[in-house]
C-alpha positions as CSV (number, residue, x, y, z in Angstrom):
1,M,-128.8,24.1,156.7
2,A,-130.2,27.5,155.1
3,A,-132.1,27.8,152.3
4,G,-129.9,30.0,149.7
5,S,-126.5,28.1,151.1
6,Y,-123.9,28.1,149.0
7,V,-122.8,24.0,147.6
8,I,-120.4,21.8,145.9
9,C,-122.5,19.6,143.8
10,D,-121.0,15.6,143.7
11,N,-123.2,14.7,140.6
12,L,-123.5,17.4,138.5
13,N,-120.8,19.9,137.0
14,T,-120.6,23.3,139.6
15,E,-119.8,26.7,138.5
16,M,-117.4,28.3,141.2
17,Y,-116.2,31.7,141.1
18,V,-112.8,33.3,143.7
19,D,-112.5,37.1,144.3
20,L,-108.9,37.8,143.8
21,T,-106.7,40.6,144.4
22,W,-102.6,40.6,143.6
23,Q,-99.5,41.6,143.9
24,G,-97.2,41.2,140.4
25,G,-98.0,39.1,138.0
26,L,-100.3,36.5,138.2
27,S,-100.1,33.3,135.2
28,K,-102.4,30.3,136.7
29,L,-104.3,29.4,139.6
30,Y,-104.8,25.4,141.3
31,V,-107.0,24.9,143.1
32,Q,-107.1,22.2,146.1
33,F,-110.6,20.5,148.0
34,E,-109.4,18.7,151.2
35,G,-112.8,16.5,153.3
36,L,-113.2,18.0,156.7
37,N,-113.7,14.8,157.8
38,T,-111.4,12.8,155.7
39,G,-108.6,14.9,154.9
40,A,-108.5,13.5,151.6
41,T,-107.4,16.2,148.9
42,K,-107.6,16.5,145.3
43,D,-106.0,19.2,143.1
44,Q,-106.7,20.6,140.1
45,Q,-105.8,23.7,137.5
46,F,-108.1,26.3,138.2
47,F,-108.0,29.0,135.6
48,S,-105.4,30.0,133.7
49,Y,-104.9,33.4,132.0
50,G,-102.9,32.8,129.6
51,Q,-101.0,36.2,129.4
52,V,-99.7,37.4,132.9
53,D,-102.4,39.5,134.3
54,Y,-100.6,42.3,136.3
55,S,-103.7,44.5,136.9
56,G,-103.6,43.5,141.0
57,S,-107.7,42.1,140.4
58,G,-110.1,40.5,139.3
59,R,-112.8,37.1,139.4
60,A,-111.5,33.6,138.0
61,T,-114.7,31.1,137.2
62,S,-114.5,27.7,136.3
63,T,-117.1,24.6,135.6
64,L,-115.7,22.0,138.7
65,A,-117.1,18.2,137.2
66,P,-118.5,15.9,139.3
67,N,-116.9,14.0,142.0
68,T,-114.3,16.3,142.5
69,A,-114.5,17.1,146.4
70,P,-113.2,14.3,148.3
71,L,-115.8,15.6,151.2
72,R,-111.5,21.7,151.3
73,V,-109.2,27.1,147.3
74,L,-104.8,28.4,147.0
75,T,-103.5,31.5,145.8
76,Q,-100.5,33.4,144.6
77,N,-98.2,36.2,145.4
78,K,-99.7,37.8,148.6
79,L,-103.1,37.2,146.7
80,S,-106.3,37.2,149.2
81,A,-109.6,35.7,148.8
82,Q,-112.7,38.0,148.6
83,A,-114.9,35.8,147.9
84,I,-115.3,32.0,147.7
85,V,-118.9,31.2,145.9
86,V,-120.2,27.3,144.8
87,N,-123.9,27.8,144.2
88,P,-126.8,25.1,143.0
89,V,-129.4,23.3,145.0
90,I,-129.6,20.5,147.7
91,V,-130.9,17.2,148.5
92,R,-128.5,15.8,151.5
93,V,-125.5,16.4,152.6
94,K,-122.6,13.9,151.5
95,G,-119.8,15.7,153.5
96,N,-118.2,18.9,153.8
97,T,-115.1,20.4,152.1
98,F,-112.6,23.0,152.9
99,V,-111.6,25.1,149.3
100,R,-108.5,26.5,148.3
101,V,-106.8,28.6,145.7
102,Q,-103.1,28.8,145.4
103,G,-101.5,30.9,142.4
104,V,-98.5,30.7,140.3
105,D,-96.6,34.4,138.8
106,Q,-95.0,34.9,135.7
107,N,-91.4,32.9,137.1
108,G,-93.6,30.4,138.0
109,Q,-92.8,30.6,141.7
110,Y,-96.2,29.5,144.2
111,S,-98.0,32.0,146.3
112,N,-99.3,31.8,149.4
113,I,-102.3,30.0,149.7
114,K,-105.9,31.1,150.8
115,E,-108.5,28.9,152.4
116,S,-112.1,29.6,152.8
117,A,-113.9,30.4,155.7
118,Q,-115.6,27.2,156.1
119,A,-116.6,23.9,154.8
120,F,-119.0,23.7,151.8
121,P,-121.1,21.1,151.9
122,V,-121.1,18.0,149.4
123,V,-124.3,17.1,147.9
124,D,-126.2,15.1,145.1
125,C,-127.9,18.9,143.5
126,Q,-131.3,17.9,141.3
């Protein structure tokens, strides 16, 4: 794995952000992780806008707890993932996880799902 690669820390909190564009109102984002080899999934709320956001674009940031990824981010109302970025340092790759994002609009309707272009390595970080 190349230096400077994005990873998901399995043993520490991982800061993650996603740049999005959407049509209509966006109230929540959910994230799903799917293991590349296992196919196991985990879902969790990623970001809540509080009031519905009609701006059409923005960056959502969240802290992922340890052991969140099962060794695959989701999106709403025609959301498109501009960038899905996960940070820290690598020791040993334990597996790889795709990240999906899905949004929820002001009426509780779920958007299409957007998946990261690649699976992120899951590692124990220092």
